[in-house]
C-alpha positions, 0 to 999 in steps of 0.5 A: 500500500503506497503513501497516497492510499494510506492517507485516504484510508486514514482520512476515511478512518477519521470520518468513520470515527467522528461519525460513529460518535456523532450518529449516536447523539442525533439518534438519541435526540430524535428518540428522546425528544419525541419521548418527552413530547409523549410524556408531557402530552400524557401529563396534560391529558391525565394529570398524573404526576408520574408522567411529569416526574419521568419528563423532568428526569429525562429532560436533564439527560436530553439537554446534555445529549443535545449539547454533545450532538451539536458539538460533534456535528460541527466537527463533521462539517469541518472535515468536508473542507479539510480531508474531503475538499474535492468531494465538497467542490464537486458535490457541494452544489447539491449536498451544500444546500441540503445541509443548509436547509437542515440548519435553516428549518430544523436546527433553528426550530430546535434551538429557538424552542429549546430554551423554553422547553428546558427552562420555561415550564414555570414561565409560559404555562403548560400549553405553550411549554408543550408546544415548545416541546412539540416543536423541538421534537418536530425539529429533530424529525425535520433534521433527520429528513434533510440529513438522510436526504443528502446521504441518500442522494449520495447512495442513489443520485438522481435529479442532477447534471454534470458540468464540464469540470465534473461538478454535480449541478441540480437539475430537479430538486424534487428528484434530488430530495426524494431520491429512490432510497430516501423514503426507505432510509428515513423511515428505517433511521427514525424507527431505529432512533425510537427503538434505541431510546426505548431500550435505553429508557427501558434499561434505566427503568429496569435498573431502578426496578431491580433496586425498588419494585414500587418506584412508579417512575421506573415502572412507567419507563419500563412499561412504555419501553416494553410496549415500544419493543413489542410493537415497533421492533417487528415494524422495524424488521419489516421496514428493513426488508423493504429497505433491503429490496430497494438496495438490491434494486439500486446497489446490487453490489452492496447486497452481494457483499453483505450476503457474502454471495459470490455467484448467482445461482437459482434458489439463492442460499442464505449464508448465516455464518462465514468469512468472505474471502476477497482473494479467493472469491468464496466465503470460508467456513460457510453455514447456510440455508438453501433457498432462504436467501431467494425467499428473502431477497426475491420473494420466490423459491428459485430466485437469484441475485448477482454475486460479487464475482459478477462485478469488476474488482474495482467496483466491489465493496469490501465484503468482510466488514459489511457481512459481519456488521449486517449480521450484528444488526439483524441479530440485535433486531431479532433480540429486541423483538424477542424481548418485546414479545417476552414483555407482552407475555409477562404483562399478560401474566401480571409479572412485568415488574417482577421478572428478574430475568426480564429486567436483567435482560433489559439492562443488558440490552440497553445499548443494543439499539445504538449498537444496531444503528452503528452496525447499520451505518457500517453496512450503509457507508462501507457498502457504498465503496469504492464511491462517495457518490455511488457509481459516479464519484470514486473515493480516491477522487474525493479526498483533499490533496493532503499528505499522510503526516497531516491526516495522521496527526489530525486523526490522533488529535481527534481521537484524544480530544474525543475520548476526553470530551465525549468520554466525560460527557457519556460518563456524566450521562450515565451518572444522571441515569443512575440517579433514582427517579423521585416524586416531584423530580426536578428538571434543569435549573430554572434560574431566577424565580418567575416573580422575582424577575417581574414576570407573571406566568400563565396559570398551570393546569397541574400546579407543581407541589414544589411551588406553593405560591401557585394556585392549588385546586380545592381539597 
């Protein structure tokens, strides 16, 4: 491997390293913001204090996670100009506006109402505060919309024309935004964010239930998470199937790589285990089931798909990491669905909060959603190789003219800073989650009291017992 190839590999490693940190945090914000919206809506509908307790408990955690996500996102943007300048120059006329729309529509919406959501519950009244929470939650979904649109265009580019100097210019924004893979990838990603946060919330609830079976906030967390696992995990498996069929249509080499298939054959087998060998063009140590691959990918008994050997060597993605990551993702998805079904059975038996093995399994499965999400991104991004814009712009044509020492130095610096800063951030999040939820749980610090600031709040629908100056209903 020459120095130029090593520099490209390190540039890819740096981007993979930073996006690995970053993708967890937006998914965390998407899922948790929408969970907070549901909790506050339930509190307004029912008046049950436990929903507000759980809301306040997770609001502090959301604030820290959101701030970490903003910081990690800024770093991602800078890399387009440092390590991937050629890509930014050629794809910038399309990717740039899409990223700009995300800031103008989603981030401004989130940032504009985040302060009210975090600090305004005793200042603006319950309904306006709920509206702010809704706008933040909607903002996270809009953010996912634009980011996934940009990334999906890189996977299935449409609606563009090329200039004489090789730049991609917009021809139809409708086809660019709603490119062939976008609807499937956006739905799959949003559900993944919901499931990831559901299992994290369920794990925290289970952890506290193992310490105190009567804690109502922990019961609420665990119960809501188990409902999500029971009904949304199977939906995610179905969404993944549709996404896979779309990928087979538009990126057949990626599907061949993740399946470990080298040659097309009638009744395509499904390889469960093995190790794809890029040199010998076969999958070593193969454990497979005949015809099952055909049933899944073509929905026919004797269907066949192209194998990696049917593509030129310089157009093949590296199969081993995709093969392994795909199986990790599927295994975790099946386990999450199984946990949800087990939860339904225990709920039916009236033992949901008293099953030690189920509670312990949920604690262990707490990070499973995020692990599956990371595995899915490995499949998506590594499977796009050797292209940054699939079929149009190769990776070696996208890198900046920067030498190996510069890339290596920045990679080491990024690793050190990330592990210090984000390591401390994740440690603080875990400390917040270890805190036992209590009745009258406090949210983020509210700062100057409302009345001492000369402000008059709107009357609260459900007055907080910690603020005796607010009107209370008659006994």
